[in-house]
C-alpha positions in Angstrom: 13.3 14.6 -13.1 13.6 12.4 -10.0 13.4 8.7 -10.6 11.2 6.5 -8.4 11.3 2.7 -8.9 8.9 0.8 -6.8 7.9 -2.9 -6.8 5.2 -5.1 -5.3 5.7 -8.7 -4.3 5.3 -11.0 -7.3 2.3 -13.2 -6.8 2.6 -16.9 -6.6 1.0 -18.7 -9.5 -1.3 -21.0 -7.5 -4.8 -19.6 -7.7 -6.9 -16.5 -8.4 -6.1 -13.0 -7.1 -7.8 -12.2 -3.8 -8.5 -9.2 -1.7 -5.1 -9.4 0.0 -3.4 -9.2 -3.4 -5.7 -6.3 -4.3 -4.7 -4.3 -1.1 -1.0 -4.5 -2.0 -1.4 -3.7 -5.7 -3.9 -0.9 -5.3 -1.7 0.6 -2.6 1.4 0.5 -4.8 -0.6 1.9 -7.7 -1.7 4.8 -5.5 1.9 5.5 -4.5 3.0 5.4 -8.1 0.2 7.8 -9.2 1.0 10.1 -6.3 4.7 10.2 -7.2 3.8 11.0 -10.8 1.6 13.9 -9.6 4.8 15.1 -7.8 6.6 15.1 -11.1 8.7 12.0 -10.6 9.8 9.6 -13.3 8.0 6.5 -11.9 8.5 2.9 -12.7 6.1 0.4 -11.1 7.0 -3.3 -11.3 4.6 -6.1 -10.7 4.7 -9.8 -11.7 4.2 -13.5 -11.2 6.3 -16.0 -9.3 5.9 -19.1 -11.4 8.4 -21.7 -10.3 8.4 -24.1 -7.3 7.1 -27.3 -5.9 3.6 -26.0 -5.2 3.1 -24.9 -8.8 4.5 -28.2 -10.1 2.2 -30.2 -7.9 -0.9 -28.2 -8.7 -0.3 -28.4 -12.4 0.2 -32.2 -12.2 -3.1 -32.5 -10.2 -4.8 -30.6 -13.1 -3.2 -32.7 -15.7 -1.4 -29.8 -17.5 2.2 -28.7 -18.1 3.4 -26.2 -15.5 3.9 -23.5 -18.2 0.4 -23.9 -19.5 -0.9 -23.7 -15.9 1.1 -20.5 -15.1 0.1 -18.9 -18.4 -3.6 -19.3 -17.4 -3.0 -18.0 -13.9 -1.0 -15.0 -15.1 -3.8 -14.1 -17.6 -6.3 -14.0 -14.7 -4.1 -11.8 -12.6 -3.5 -9.4 -15.5 -7.2 -9.2 -16.2 -7.9 -8.4 -12.6 -5.3 -5.6 -12.4 -6.8 -4.1 -15.5 -10.2 -4.2 -14.0 -9.0 -2.5 -10.9 -7.2 0.3 -12.8 -3.8 -0.8 -11.6 -1.3 0.7 -14.1 2.0 -1.0 -13.8 4.9 -0.1 -16.1 6.4 -3.6 -16.3 5.0 -7.0 -15.5 7.7 -9.7 -15.0 7.3 -13.4 -14.9 10.0 -15.6 -13.4 9.6 -17.9 -16.5 10.9 -15.1 -18.7 14.2 -16.1 -20.3 16.0 -12.9 -19.3 15.0 -13.4 -15.6 16.3 -16.9 -15.6 19.6 -15.8 -17.0 19.7 -12.9 -14.5 19.2 -15.2 -11.5 22.0 -17.5 -12.7 24.3 -14.5 -13.2 23.6 -13.2 -9.7 24.3 -16.6 -8.1 27.6 -16.9 -10.1 28.5 -13.4 -9.1 28.1 -14.2 -5.4 30.1 -17.4 -5.8 32.9 -15.6 -7.6 33.1 -12.8 -5.1 32.7 -15.0 -2.0 33.6 -18.6 -2.9 32.7 -19.8 0.6 29.1 -18.4 0.5 27.7 -21.5 -1.2 28.6 -24.9 0.2 27.2 -28.4 0.0 25.3 -29.8 2.9 22.8 -32.6 3.7 19.8 -31.4 5.5 16.6 -32.6 7.1 13.8 -30.2 7.9 10.0 -29.5 7.8 9.1 -27.9 4.6 5.9 -25.9 3.9 4.9 -26.1 0.3 2.5 -23.2 0.8 5.3 -20.9 1.9 7.9 -22.7 -0.2 10.2 -22.5 2.8 11.7 -24.7 5.5 10.0 -23.8 8.9 11.7 -23.3 12.2 10.0 -24.3 15.5 8.7 -20.8 16.0 6.8 -21.0 12.7 5.0 -24.2 13.6 1.9 -24.6 15.7 0.2 -27.9 16.3 2.5 -29.5 13.8 1.5 -27.1 11.0 2.8 -23.9 9.5 1.2 -20.9 11.1 0.6 -19.3 7.7 -0.9 -22.4 6.1 -2.7 -24.3 8.9 -4.5 -26.6 6.4 -1.4 -27.9 4.8 0.6 -30.8 6.1 4.3 -30.0 6.6 6.6 -32.3 4.7 9.8 -33.8 6.2 12.5 -33.3 3.6 16.0 -34.8 3.6 18.4 -34.1 0.7 21.8 -32.7 -0.2 21.7 -29.2 -1.5 23.7 -26.1 -2.0 23.4 -23.8 1.0 23.9 -20.1 1.3 26.0 -18.9 4.2 23.3 -16.5 5.5 24.7 -16.6 9.1 27.8 -14.8 7.9 25.7 -11.7 7.1 24.0 -11.3 10.5 26.4 -8.6 11.8 25.9 -6.7 8.4 22.1 -6.9 8.7 22.1 -5.8 12.3 24.3 -2.8 11.5 22.1 -2.0 8.5 19.0 -1.7 10.7 20.9 0.2 13.3 22.3 2.7 10.8 19.1 2.9 8.7 16.0 2.2 10.8 13.7 3.2 8.0 15.1 0.4 5.8 12.1 -1.7 7.0 8.9 0.0 8.1 6.5 0.2 9.8 8.4 0.0 13.1 6.5 -3.1 14.3 7.9 -5.0 11.4 11.4 -3.8 12.0 11.1 -4.9 15.6 10.1 -8.4 14.4 13.3 -8.6 12.2 15.5 -7.3 15.1 14.0 -10.1 17.3 14.8 -12.6 14.5 18.4 -11.4 14.2 18.8 -11.6 17.9 18.0 -15.3 17.9 20.8 -15.9 15.4 20.6 -16.7 11.7 20.9 -20.2 10.2 22.2 -20.9 6.7 19.6 -21.6 4.1 19.1 -24.0 1.3 19.7 -22.3 -2.1 18.9 -25.3 -4.3 16.5 -28.3 -4.3 16.9 -31.7 -5.7 14.2 -33.5 -7.7 12.7 -30.1 -8.7 12.3 -29.9 -12.4 10.1 -26.7 -12.5 12.8 -24.3 -11.5 15.7 -22.1 -12.8 18.6 -24.6 -13.0 21.1 -23.8 -10.3 24.3 -22.8 -12.1 26.7 -24.7 -9.8 26.9 -28.5 -9.9 27.3 -30.5 -6.7 30.5 -32.5 -6.2 28.5 -35.6 -7.4 27.9 -33.8 -10.7 24.2 -33.4 -9.9 22.5 -30.2 -11.1 19.6 -29.0 -9.0 16.8 -26.5 -9.3 17.2 -23.0 -7.7 15.3 -22.7 -4.5 12.2 -20.7 -5.3 13.0 -17.7 -3.1 16.5 -17.4 -4.7 14.6 -17.3 -8.0 11.8 -14.9 -6.9 13.6 -12.2 -5.0 16.0 -11.2 -7.9 13.1 -10.3 -10.1 13.4 -6.7 -8.8 16.9 -6.6 -10.1 16.5 -8.7 -13.3 13.6 -6.4 -14.3 16.1 -3.5 -14.7 18.1 -5.5 -17.3 20.7 -7.0 -14.9 23.3 -8.2 -15.7 23.3 -6.3 -19.0 24.8 -2.9 -19.2 22.6 0.0 -18.1 20.7 -1.7 -15.3 22.2 0.8 -12.9 20.0 3.5 -14.4 17.1 2.1 -12.4 18.6 0.0 -9.7 18.5 0.2 -6.7 14.8 0.2 -6.1 13.4 3.0 -4.0 10.6 0.9 -2.4 9.6 -2.7 -2.1 5.9 -3.0 -1.1 5.2 -6.4 0.4 3.0 -8.3 2.9 4.1 -8.6 6.5 4.4 -12.4 6.2 7.4 -12.2 3.8 9.6 -9.6 5.6 12.2 -12.2 6.5 12.9 -12.9 2.9 13.0 -9.2 1.9 14.8 -7.8 4.9 17.2 -10.6 5.7 17.8 -12.9 2.7 17.5 -10.4 -0.1 19.9 -7.8 1.4 22.4 -10.5 2.2 22.3 -11.8 -1.3 22.8 -8.3 -2.7 25.6 -7.5 -0.3 27.3 -10.8 -1.1 27.1 -9.9 -4.8 28.5 -6.4 -4.2 25.3 -4.7 -5.3 23.4 -1.7 -3.8 20.5 -2.5 -1.5 16.9 -1.2 -2.1 16.3 2.0 -0.2 13.2 0.8 1.7 10.9 -2.2 2.3 7.3 -1.4 3.4 5.3 -4.3 4.9 1.6 -3.8 4.9 -0.8 -5.9 7.0 -3.5 -8.3 6.3 -7.2 -7.8 5.3 -9.4 -9.7 7.7 -13.0 -10.8 7.5 -14.5 -11.0 11.0 -11.1 -11.0 12.5 -9.8 -13.8 10.3 -7.2 -13.3 7.5 -8.4 -13.7 4.0 -6.8 -16.9 2.8 -7.7 -19.4 0.2 -6.0 -22.2 2.0 -7.8 -21.4 5.2 -11.2 -21.0 3.5 -11.6 -17.4 4.4 -12.4 -15.6 1.2 -14.4 -12.9 -0.5 -15.0 -12.8 -4.2 -13.0 -9.9 -5.6 -15.1 -9.6 -8.7 -18.3 -9.4 -6.7 -16.7 -6.7 -4.5 -15.8 -4.6 -7.6 -19.3 -5.1 -9.1 -20.9 -3.8 -6.0 -20.1 -0.1 -6.6 -17.4 -0.1 -9.3 -13.6 -0.4 -9.2 -12.9 3.2 -8.0 -15.3 2.9 -5.1 -13.7 -0.4 -4.1 -10.2 1.1 -4.2 -11.4 4.0 -2.0 -13.2 1.9 0.6 -10.5 -0.7 0.8 -7.7 1.8 1.5 -10.0 3.9 3.8 -10.9 0.9 5.9 -7.6 -1.0 6.0 -4.7 1.0 7.4 -1.7 0.5 5.1 0.6 0.0 8.2 -1.4 -2.7 9.9 -4.3 -5.2 9.7 -7.8 -4.1 9.0 -11.3 -5.6 8.6 -13.4 -5.6 5.5 -17.1 -6.5 5.4 -20.0 -6.0 3.0 -21.9 -4.0 5.7 -18.9 -1.7 6.3 -18.3 -1.4 2.5 -21.8 -0.1 1.9 -21.7 2.2 5.0 -18.4 3.8 3.9 -19.5 4.1 0.3 -22.8 5.8 1.3 -21.3 8.1 3.9 -18.1 9.2 2.2 -18.8 8.9 -1.5 -22.5 9.1 -2.2 -23.6 11.4 0.6 -20.5 13.6 1.2 -18.3 13.8 -1.9 -20.7 12.9 -4.7 -23.6 15.0 -3.3 -21.3 18.0 -2.8 -20.2 17.8 -6.5 -23.8 17.4 -7.8 -25.1 20.3 -5.7 -22.3 22.6 -6.5 -22.4 22.0 -10.3 -26.2 22.2 -10.4 -26.1 25.6 -8.7 -23.5 26.9 -11.1 -25.6 25.8 -14.0 -28.8 27.3 -12.5 -27.4 30.6 -11.1 -24.4 31.3 -13.3 -25.3 29.8 -16.7 -22.8 27.0 -16.0 -19.8 29.3 -16.0 -17.7 29.3 -12.8 -17.6 32.9 -11.6 -14.5 34.9 -10.8 -14.3 35.6 -7.1 -11.7 35.8 -4.4 -11.4 32.8 -2.1 -13.2 33.2 1.2 -11.0 33.0 4.4 -12.5 29.7 5.4 -11.0 28.1 2.3 -7.6 28.6 3.7 -8.4 26.0 6.4 -7.9 23.3 3.7 -4.2 24.1 3.6 -3.6 22.1 6.8 -5.3 19.1 5.4 -3.4 19.3 2.1 -0.2 19.3 4.2 -1.5 16.3 6.2 -2.3 14.5 2.9 1.3 14.9 1.8 2.7 13.9 5.2 0.7 10.7 4.9 1.6 10.0 1.2 5.2 11.1 0.6 6.8 8.3 2.5 8.9 10.5 4.9 6.9 9.1 7.8 5.6 6.0 6.2 3.1 5.1 3.5 -0.1 5.9 5.4 -2.5 6.0 2.5 -5.5 5.7 4.8 -4.5 8.9 6.5 -4.2 10.6 3.1 -7.8 9.7 2.4 -8.9 11.0 5.8 -7.3 14.4 5.1 -9.4 14.7 1.9 -12.5 13.5 3.7 -12.1 16.4 6.1 -11.8 18.8 3.2 -15.0 17.4 1.8 -16.8 17.7 5.1 -15.6 21.3 5.5 -17.0 22.2 2.0 -20.3 20.7 2.9 -20.5 22.6 6.1 -19.6 25.8 4.2 -22.4 25.1 1.7 -25.0 24.7 4.5 -23.7 27.8 6.3 -23.8 30.0 3.2 -27.0 28.5 1.8 -26.4 29.7 -1.8 -30.0 28.8 -2.7 -31.0 31.6 -0.3 -28.3 34.0 -1.6 -29.7 33.6 -5.1 -33.0 35.1 -4.0 -31.3 38.4 -3.0 -29.8 40.4 -5.9 -27.9 42.5 -3.4 -25.9 39.4 -2.3 -24.9 38.4 -5.8 -21.2 38.8 -5.0 -21.6 36.5 -2.0 -23.3 33.9 -4.1 -20.6 34.0 -6.8 -17.8 33.8 -4.1 -19.5 30.7 -2.6 -20.0 28.8 -5.8 -16.5 29.7 -7.1 -15.1 28.4 -3.8 -17.0 25.1 -4.0 -15.8 24.4 -7.6 -12.2 25.4 -6.7 -12.3 23.0 -3.7 -13.8 20.2 -5.8 -11.1 20.7 -8.5 -8.4 20.4 -5.9 -9.9 17.4 -4.3 -10.1 15.8 -7.7 -6.4 16.1 -8.0 -5.8 14.8 -4.5 -8.1 11.8 -5.1 -6.7 11.0 -8.5 -4.2 8.4 -7.2 -7.1 6.6 -5.4 -10.0 6.9 -7.8 -8.4 7.7 -11.2 -11.5 7.2 -13.3 -14.0 9.0 -11.0 -11.5 11.8 -10.4 -11.1 12.2 -14.2 -14.9 12.2 -14.6 -15.3 14.9 -12.0 -12.5 16.9 -13.6 -14.3 16.9 -16.9 -17.7 17.7 -15.4 -16.1 20.7 -13.6 -14.8 22.0 -16.9 -11.2 21.0 -16.5 -9.3 20.2 -19.7 -6.9 17.4 -20.3 -6.1 14.7 -17.8 -6.4 15.3 -14.1 -3.4 13.0 -13.8 -1.4 15.6 -15.7 -1.7 18.1 -13.0 1.1 18.7 -10.5 1.0 19.1 -6.8 3.3 22.1 -6.8 0.7 24.0 -8.8 -2.3 22.9 -6.7 -2.5 26.1 -4.7 -2.7 28.1 -7.9 -5.3 25.9 -9.5 -8.1 28.3 -10.5 -11.3 27.1 -12.3 -12.8 30.6 -12.8 -14.3 30.7 -16.3 -14.6 26.9 -16.6 -17.9 25.7 -17.9 -19.4 22.9 -15.8 -21.2 20.0 -17.4 -23.1 18.2 -14.6 -23.7 14.7 -15.8 -24.8 11.5 -14.1 -24.0 11.3 -10.4 -20.5 10.1 -9.6 -21.6 7.9 -6.8 -25.3 6.9 -6.9 -26.8 6.0 -3.6 -27.2 2.2 -3.2 -30.7 0.9 -3.5 -32.3 0.1 -0.2 -32.0 -3.5 0.9 -35.1 -5.5 1.7 -35.5 -6.0 5.5 -34.9 -9.6 6.5 -38.0 -11.6 7.5 
């Protein structure tokens, strides 16, 4: 069974999960569920990034110990992922004892293999606590970090351990030349190529006066022991989660896919591969950088005051509907807008009126005209037109041309539209009035149920609970998630007994006109 190990960025423990977090985690969950339907042995890693100056400062402001603070934040994130139906296989926290030991082992391994890669240096620079990173001039606008415009940059001067990142510039340039798909989509790769063309500077690997950190395993010449710079602590989580450095970690490493936001590509495509190469370890196979969710053209950001209550969004039409609309509206390879108005429009048009109505009508007619038993009938020729959209679905979802989840949903929506058009063209309620056309009626209803069953499988990664509910209403046994794509064309619901229950996607109540 093919293995597939994918990860998301570990979320920084400094606030509640927001819609940007949700986009990434839902998308990764969809990919994981899709790969399981392919028959892969999937392992989805998520987690929390819990060290660093920002966490230490925020905990102090709240008058609690950093561990108590991060425990509370982690619990809120875990609760939200459960609410959204995100099923991870492992949740790592950088405060885990094994992770701390793994980070120190990785740093020692780099130092042993390449003794000159870590060196002492005094440094002065502008530090963004929000990014937990020193900022170059290109990252600063009007004296502030472009990603955290409400935060004041801090001028930091101290003596640290530095990692000789500049040494790995030729390696990284060759990596992207030989393996362009290492970082996708292409727009993100072009940004990294531009960064490399400007030349890399060495980076700080440790910080002084930072107590809330993994202790850096090398002491300065003065004997001072410092804290590990937060990104040297965070990035190795993908590796330490496999058990590194203990025996057997190679059974999962390297990761097949890192799913991250476009604002942290430099860390994942420059620093992380350089660290691994310095340690003599295999690189992840691919990094996919999704875009941002925007509200009225502005990025959702707690620090910038642009936010939408995630719990309220889920409450509007349920977790599955939110998952669907978010990934339908926001392309997974770029930025996209989300609004309450568009949320309701998409829910109503795609789910309530198109998909949900198709399911309700088809099952109601099978109950009324066929005593709830799906008839045995050959597929009409028009049904074969779905094959092109099934292929398009896999092209969008299998990663060969990128992880275009929004295109996968578009392919299923076309199948739903085609089934609705077929229903209107055949008018089974009219066929039922003519005994001589009984065979046509049965062929029509059998086709509709067969199409719905297949769409349930295709939508299972996106809407796992609603897909399962539909599967059961159609008369399917077991879990829809236990189906396999390679058997989809042979899926035949003839003889199933439908049990039409409550509507899958009730139409929203009309809103009162504004005065």
